[in-house]
N, C-alpha and C positions, 0 to 999 in steps of 0.2 A: 504494500500500500504506500502511496505517495500523498503527502498533504503539503500544501503551500498556499498561504494567503487565503485561507478559507475554502480552497478548492481541494477535491480529493479524487484520486484515481486508484481503483482496486483491481489488482491482477488476479484472474480467476483460473488460470491453468486449464485443467481438463473438465471444468464444470459443464461446458457445452461442446458437443462434437458435431452436431448437425443443426446449424443456426436456423435453417429454413423451416425446421420442424419444432425444435425444443423451446423456442421462445413462445410460440403459439400454444404448445402443449408441453410444459415442463415434466410431465409424467412419463414421456417417451424416453426409454432407456436403450442402451446398446450393450453389447457383450463386455465392453470394458468397464461398465458399472458393476463392480463386484457385489454391491449391495443396492439393488434397484430402488428399494423403498427409501433408504437414506439418501441416495443420489437425487431422487425426486424432491425429498424434503429440503435438501441443501440448495437445489436450484431455485425452488419456489421462494425460499427465505432470502437468497441473494438477490433475485429479481425484484422481490417486493421491497426490500430495503433500499436498493438503488433507485427504484421508481419513486419511493416516498421522499427520499432525501436528495434526489436529483444529482447524484455524483456519477462520475464516469466509470465504466468497466472496461477492462482490456482482456481479450481472450486469445488463446493460442490457436484455436481451431475455428475461428470465425473469419469470413472473407475480409480481405484488406479493406479498410485500414485496421480492422479488428478492435477498434476503440469506439465507444459510443455510449448513448444513454438507453435506458430501458423505460418504456412507458406501460403502465398498467391499463388494460382495456377490458373491463368486465372480468371474466374469469381466465383471461390469458394476457400475454405480454407482447409488446412490439419492440423490435430492435431498431434503434435509430443511430446509424453510424455518424461519426463526426465528418464534417466536410473537409476534404483534403485537396480537391481541385474543383474549380467552378468555371465551366466553359465560357460563361459570360464575361470572365475577366481576361480572356486571352486576346487582348487588343494591343496592337503595336502603335502606340502613340508617339508622335514626334516631339519629344521633350527630353530634357536632361534626366539622367538616371535617378538623381535624388528626388526630383519632383514626381517622376514616374513611380518610384517606390512608394511615396507618400500617397499618391492617388490610388494605387493598387490596394494599399492598406485600408484606405477610407472606403473604397468600393466593397472590399471584403467585409468590413465592419458593418456596412449597411445591409449587405446580403445576410450576414450572420444574425443581425438583429431581427430581420424579417423571418429567418428560419427558426428563431427561438420561439416564435408563435406556435410552431409545430412541436418542437422538442421540449419546450418548457425550461430550457437552459437559461439561468439568470445571468450568466457571465456577460453576454452582449449588452446588458443594461449598463455596464461600466463604460461603454463607448459614449454614453450620453452625459452631458454636463448639466447636472440637476439644477444648478442655480440660474441657468439661462435658457433651459429647454422650453420651447414654445410649440404647442400642439395645435394644428389647424383643423384636425378632424373634428367634426361637430359632435361625434359620439364618444369622444375620449377627452377627459379633463386634461388641461395643460399641466406640465410638470411630470416628474418621474412617477409619482404615485398614480396618476391617471393611466399610465402605461401598465403599471403593475396590476391595476384593477382590471384592465382589458384582458390580461393573461387569465384571470380567474373567470371571465365570462365566456371564453372560447370553449367549444366542445373538445373532448379529449381526442377526437379523431381528426383534428385540424391538419390540413396538408398545405405546404408552402413550397413552390418551385419557381425560383427566379430565372427567367428565360434570358434576359439581357440586362446589362447594367453599364452605364456610361457616366463620365464626370466632366463637368465644365466649371473650372475654377473651384469655388467652395461648395458647389452643388453636385450631389450624386443623385442620379435618377434611375430607378429600377422598374422593369416591366415584369410582372409576376403573376403566375397562376396560383390562385388560392382555392381551398375547398373548406369552408366552414358555413354551416347552414346552407349548403349548396355550392356548386362551383362558381367561381368569379374570376375576373381578370382585373388586376390592379396596377395603378401607376403611382409610384411613391417618389417623392423628392425629399432629400435630406440636405440640410445646410450644415457644413462643418466650420468650426472656428477653433483655431489652435489645436487641431487634431481630435476634437470632440464634437458630437452631434448636438446642435443647439436649436434646430427648428425642423419641423416635418409637415409636409402637405401630402395629401393622397386623393385618389379618386378610384372608385370601384364600380364595376358593372357586372351584372350576371353574365356568365358565359353563354353565348348563343348555342342553341342545340344543334345547329348545322352551319357549315361554312356560308359565306355570303354569296351572292349571285356570281361572283368572279371565282369562286372556289377557294377563297382564303379564309383563314381563321383570324382571331384577334392577336395571335402570338406567333404566327409563322413568319418566315422571312429571315434575313441576315441577322446575326447576333454580334458581328464585329464591324467596326468602322474602318473601311478599307480605302477611303478617299479623304483622309484627314487634312490633306492640303487644301481641300475645298470647304473646310469648316466655316470660315468667316462668310464666304459667299452663300453657303447653304443656310446659315442662320439668318442672313439678311433676306433670303428668298422666303423662308417661313414667316419671318416678321412681316414682310410685305403682304403675304397671303392672308395672315390673320387680320391685318388692318383693312385690306381691300374687301375681303369676303365676309368676315365675321363682324368687324366693327362698322365699316361703311356700307356693308351689304351691296357692294357693286358687283352684281353677278355677271355683268358683261365681261369682266376680267377673269372669270373662272377658267376659261380655256387657256389662259396664259400660264397656268400653273400645273397642268396635267397633260401627260402624254396619253392620247386616246387608247393606246394599247396597254397601258399600265392599270393595275387594279389596286384599290385600297384594301386594308386588312380589317377595317372596322365593320360594324353592322349598322342597321338603321335605327337602333334604339338609343335612348338618351342615357348617358352615364349617371349613376347615382352614387353619392358618397356613402362610405361605410367604414368599419374598422380597418386599420392597416393590416 
């Protein structure tokens, strides 16, 4: 067992041999369990304590990375491995290495905070600066306590999968598939200051049951920025589009912004705000 700064990691050796089966049903034993009854009892005790106190477990016979949390779901358990790679972070941004490392860390912190809604891991809350944190979600109170209260309201089978994440200066924005009280797609924006999260905005929409008329979903498409040299011109293009079409409602200019052969990824329903 390792403990540091209030965090704990417990090494479990041969407690689990078939993770695809024994988390769901700890009573399942194999020939290496010399005393099946005691093996079942020990597994159930270890899973239950780790789920209750939310500490990490490390196993010798569980698929890589072999480290993660256990969540109790009714009369069985679910294994939630720690994240070790996030495809949405594999972007080659043209910036010096120091700034790139900082931005990668901040993007990973935003993704980890969102993922903690699924895992219940309290560690990502440390990425927030409590004295300055501003919450713009109408359903969540501002400050760190409001976010903690949200954790308690979410169902135990909550799922979170961040599809893509980008950063522009102090702002990190993530596009995420959620499943709590039904599947949803969310767009979250985090503002960082001195390496800590100090502000959050979001928007949620129920996931459409089928692709749009062009055959696209709300989350398909590229996950990497491959034309970063066009960042400034692309930002100006989007700014002009919003002002012309959404603000000034000058629909005569609509054709200036879209290639007729290209399709959008959204659907025709209106986005509705909800928990991040």
